[in-house]
C-alpha positions in Angstrom: -51.7 -12.6 89.8 -53.4 -9.3 89.1 -54.8 -7.2 92.0 -57.3 -4.6 91.0 -56.6 -1.4 93.0 -58.9 1.6 93.4 -60.1 3.3 90.2 -58.2 6.5 90.0 -59.9 7.7 86.8 -61.3 11.2 86.4 -63.6 12.7 83.8 -61.3 15.7 83.2 -59.4 13.8 80.5 -61.3 11.8 78.0 -59.1 11.2 75.0 -57.3 7.9 74.4 -57.8 4.2 73.8 -60.7 2.1 75.1 -60.4 1.3 78.8 -58.1 -1.6 79.6 -56.6 -2.1 76.2 -53.4 -0.2 76.5 -52.9 -1.2 80.2 -53.5 -4.9 79.4 -50.9 -4.8 76.6 -48.3 -3.2 78.7 -48.9 -5.6 81.6 -48.4 -8.5 79.2 -44.9 -7.3 78.4 -44.0 -7.0 82.0 -45.6 -10.2 83.5 -47.2 -12.3 80.7 -47.2 -15.9 82.0 -47.0 -17.7 78.7 -50.1 -19.8 79.7 -51.6 -21.8 76.8 -48.7 -20.8 74.6 -49.3 -17.1 75.1 -46.9 -14.2 75.5 -44.1 -14.5 78.1 -43.3 -11.2 79.8 -39.9 -10.1 81.0 -40.8 -10.9 84.6 -43.4 -13.7 84.2 -43.7 -14.4 88.0 -44.4 -10.8 88.8 -47.6 -9.7 90.4 -49.5 -6.8 89.0 -51.3 -4.1 90.9 -53.7 -2.4 88.5 -54.5 1.3 89.1 -56.5 2.7 86.3 -55.8 6.4 85.8 -57.7 7.8 82.8 -60.9 6.8 81.0 -60.0 6.6 77.3 -62.3 6.5 74.4 -60.7 7.4 71.1 -59.0 4.8 69.0 -56.1 7.0 67.9 -54.9 9.4 70.7 -52.4 12.1 70.1 -48.8 11.4 71.0 -49.2 13.3 74.2 -52.2 15.0 75.7 -51.9 18.6 76.8 -52.8 19.1 80.4 -56.4 20.0 81.1 -56.7 23.4 82.8 -58.7 22.1 85.7 -56.3 19.3 86.2 -53.3 21.6 86.0 -54.6 23.7 88.9 -55.9 20.8 90.9 -54.4 20.0 94.3 -54.5 16.3 93.4 -54.3 14.2 90.3 -55.1 10.6 89.3 -51.4 9.8 88.9 -50.5 11.5 92.2 -53.1 9.4 94.0 -52.0 6.2 92.2 -48.3 6.8 93.1 -49.1 7.3 96.8 -51.4 4.3 96.8 -48.7 2.1 95.2 -46.1 3.4 97.7 -48.3 2.5 100.6 -49.3 -0.9 99.4 -46.0 -2.7 98.9 -45.1 -1.7 95.3 -41.5 -2.0 94.3 -41.6 -0.9 90.7 -44.1 1.3 88.9 -44.5 1.3 85.1 -46.0 4.5 83.7 -46.7 4.3 80.0 -48.4 7.7 80.2 -47.6 11.4 79.7 -48.7 15.0 79.5 -46.8 18.1 78.7 -47.7 19.9 82.0 -45.9 19.8 85.3 -48.3 19.3 88.3 -47.2 20.2 91.8 -49.3 17.3 93.2 -47.7 14.8 90.8 -44.2 16.1 91.6 -44.8 15.7 95.3 -46.2 12.2 94.8 -43.1 11.2 92.8 -40.9 12.5 95.7 -43.1 10.6 98.2 -42.8 7.4 96.2 -39.0 7.8 95.8 -38.6 8.3 99.5 -40.5 5.0 100.0 -37.9 3.3 97.8 -40.0 2.7 94.7 -38.4 2.3 91.2 -40.1 4.6 88.8 -40.1 3.9 85.0 -41.9 6.0 82.4 -42.2 6.5 78.7 -40.6 9.6 77.4 -43.2 10.1 74.6 -43.7 9.8 70.9 -43.0 13.4 69.8 -39.8 12.9 67.9 -41.4 13.6 64.5 -43.3 16.7 65.5 -42.5 20.0 63.8 -41.1 21.4 67.0 -38.7 18.5 67.4 -37.5 18.8 63.8 -37.0 22.5 64.0 -35.3 22.6 67.4 -33.4 19.3 67.5 -35.2 18.3 70.7 -38.7 17.2 71.7 -41.2 18.5 74.2 -40.7 17.1 77.7 -43.4 14.6 78.8 -44.3 14.0 82.4 -43.9 11.9 84.6 -40.8 10.9 82.6 -39.4 14.4 83.1 -39.6 14.4 86.8 -36.3 14.0 88.7 -35.8 10.5 89.8 -38.0 8.8 87.2 -36.3 6.5 84.7 -37.2 7.9 81.3 -37.3 5.3 78.5 -37.0 5.9 74.8 -37.7 3.5 71.9 -35.4 1.8 69.4 -36.3 -0.1 66.3 -35.4 -3.7 65.4 -31.9 -2.7 64.4 -31.3 -1.0 67.7 -31.4 2.5 66.3 -33.6 5.2 67.8 -37.1 5.0 66.5 -38.0 8.2 64.6 -41.0 8.9 66.7 -39.2 8.5 70.1 -38.9 11.9 71.9 -35.3 13.1 72.2 -34.5 15.3 75.3 -32.6 15.0 78.5 -35.4 12.9 80.2 -34.1 9.9 78.3 -32.0 7.6 80.5 -32.1 4.4 78.5 -33.9 2.8 75.6 -35.6 -0.4 74.8 -37.5 -2.0 71.8 -40.5 0.0 70.7 -41.3 -1.0 67.2 -43.2 -4.2 66.3 -43.4 -5.4 69.9 -45.9 -8.3 70.4 -48.5 -7.6 73.1 -51.6 -9.2 74.4 -55.0 -7.5 74.1 -58.2 -8.1 76.0 -60.4 -9.2 73.0 -58.2 -9.4 69.9 -55.6 -11.9 71.1 -52.3 -10.4 70.1 -51.0 -7.5 68.0 -47.8 -5.5 67.4 -47.3 -2.3 69.4 -45.3 0.7 68.5 -44.3 3.5 70.9 -42.3 4.3 74.0 -45.1 2.8 76.1 -43.8 -0.7 75.2 -40.2 0.4 75.8 -41.0 1.6 79.3 -42.9 -1.6 80.1 -40.0 -3.8 79.0 -37.6 -1.8 81.2 -40.0 -2.0 84.1 -39.9 -5.8 83.7 -36.1 -5.8 83.9 -36.3 -3.6 87.0 -38.7 -6.2 88.5 -36.2 -9.0 87.8 -33.5 -7.0 89.6 -35.7 -6.2 92.6 -36.8 -9.8 92.7 -33.3 -11.1 92.9 -31.8 -8.3 94.9 -34.8 -7.0 97.0 -32.5 -4.8 99.2 -30.9 -3.0 96.2 -31.8 0.7 96.5 -33.7 2.2 93.6 -30.8 4.5 92.6 -28.6 1.4 92.2 -31.2 -0.3 90.1 -31.1 2.7 87.8 -27.3 2.6 87.8 -27.3 -1.1 86.9 -29.7 -0.4 83.9 -27.6 2.5 82.6 -24.1 1.1 83.2 -24.8 -2.2 81.5 -26.7 -0.9 78.5 -25.5 -1.9 75.0 -25.1 0.3 72.0 -23.8 3.1 74.1 -23.4 6.4 72.1 -19.9 7.4 71.2 -20.0 10.3 73.7 -21.3 7.9 76.5 -24.7 9.5 76.5 -27.0 11.3 74.1 -30.6 12.6 74.4 -31.8 10.2 71.7 -31.2 6.8 73.3 -29.7 7.8 76.7 -27.0 5.6 77.9 -28.0 2.9 75.4 -30.4 -0.1 75.0 -31.2 -2.0 78.2 -29.7 -5.5 78.4 -31.6 -7.7 80.8 -28.8 -10.2 81.4 -26.1 -7.6 81.8 -28.3 -5.5 84.0 -28.8 -8.4 86.4 -25.0 -9.0 86.5 -24.4 -5.3 87.1 -27.0 -5.3 89.9 -25.3 -8.3 91.5 -22.0 -6.5 91.6 -23.6 -3.5 93.1 -25.2 -5.7 95.7 -21.8 -7.2 96.5 -22.5 -10.5 94.7 -19.7 -11.2 92.2 -21.1 -14.4 90.8 -22.3 -14.0 87.2 -26.0 -14.6 86.6 -26.6 -17.6 84.4 -28.8 -16.0 81.7 -28.4 -17.5 78.2 -27.2 -15.2 75.4 -29.9 -13.7 73.3 -32.6 -13.7 76.0 -34.9 -10.7 76.1 -32.7 -7.8 74.8 -29.6 -9.9 74.2 -26.3 -10.3 76.0 -24.3 -7.2 76.7 -20.9 -6.5 78.1 -20.2 -4.9 81.4 -19.4 -1.3 81.0 -18.1 1.2 83.6 -20.4 4.1 84.5 -19.5 6.8 81.9 -17.9 10.0 82.9 -20.1 13.0 83.6 -22.2 13.6 80.4 -22.0 16.9 78.6 -25.4 18.5 78.2 -26.7 18.6 81.7 -24.7 16.4 84.1 -26.5 17.5 87.2 -29.9 16.3 85.9 -28.6 13.2 84.3 -26.8 12.0 87.4 -30.1 12.5 89.3 -31.1 9.4 87.4 -28.0 7.6 88.6 -28.8 8.7 92.2 -32.4 9.2 92.0 -35.1 6.5 92.0 -37.3 4.3 89.8 -40.9 3.4 90.1 -42.3 0.0 89.5 -43.3 -3.3 90.6 -45.1 -4.7 93.6 -43.3 -5.8 96.7 -44.4 -9.2 95.8 -41.2 -9.6 93.7 -43.0 -8.6 90.7 -44.0 -5.7 88.8 -46.5 -3.1 89.8 -48.2 -1.5 86.9 -49.8 1.9 87.3 -52.1 1.4 84.3 -52.2 4.1 82.0 -54.3 5.7 79.9 -52.6 8.7 78.5 -50.8 6.6 76.0 -47.2 7.2 75.0 
C-alpha cells in the first residue's frame, strides 16, 4: 500500500529528525491499516506515495527552519519537484507536514501547477505560536507551503478543542485538528504520542482522502469548502486566525461534501468517530481580516492523496 517515489532530498538542508521517522508517523495517521491491533488511520484503505524531501539528522529540530540561501535562489526545490511528480502520477491529496519561512518562486509555481491538476493540498501552519515575535505582535510568522494561496493550512487544538499554545496563528489557518497527544506509529519504537501541527495536517489530509474516495469528481475547492463549512467549534465571529473556521469533523465533512456533490443522503458515520459528530453549518459570511485571501481557500485547492482513492503523502522532513 506504500509506493516509494523518487528521492527528492537535497543536502542543502540538514536539520531535523532521523530519516523516515516523521514521515512514517504522519502516514500512520492518514492510512494506518490497524493490522495486528495497530493504529487505524483516518483513511485506512488509502494508498501512500512516499516522496522524501529532506535528509534530517537532529532529534529536536526548530519549529520552522529558515530557508537556506542557496535553496532560496534556486530555480527548483525538493518540494517543487515532489509536487509536480505527485500531480503527474495520479495523486489526489498531498499531505505536507513541513515548512520554512521563505517563499520560493519554484515552489509557488509548483503549487499552482498541482492546483491546476486538481490536487487537494494540505499543510501544517507551523509551531511558532509561543515564539517571542508571536507574543509581541499577536500573530505568528507565516510558514510555507501552508501560506501559499490554495493550500489548506491546518492549525492544532488540544484535547479540549482549544487552540494549542504552540500552534501558529495567522491568516494561513483555514481549519484545525487535534495536535496534542496524538498516537502515531514509528519505524522502530512502535508507538508514541505526537505534538504539533504536523499531526493536525495529516489528520485533515486523511479526511480529504475520505471525501475524494467517496466523491472522486468533487473539485478541490469544494473539498476545502466542505471541510470549512462543517467544522465544529466555530469562532464567534465565524473565523479567526487561531483555529480558522473551527475543528474539522470527519462525519460532517463527508455529509457536506455529499451535498456539494448533489447527493442529499446523509452518510452513515457513527457519532464520535474520528473528530466527533458535528452539525451542518452554512458557509460563514465574508470574514473580517482579509476576506480575499481567506476565500481563496474556499475557491482555491487542496493537495493530498493518491488517485488510488487514498492519500498521497509528500513525506516531510522539515518538521512542523
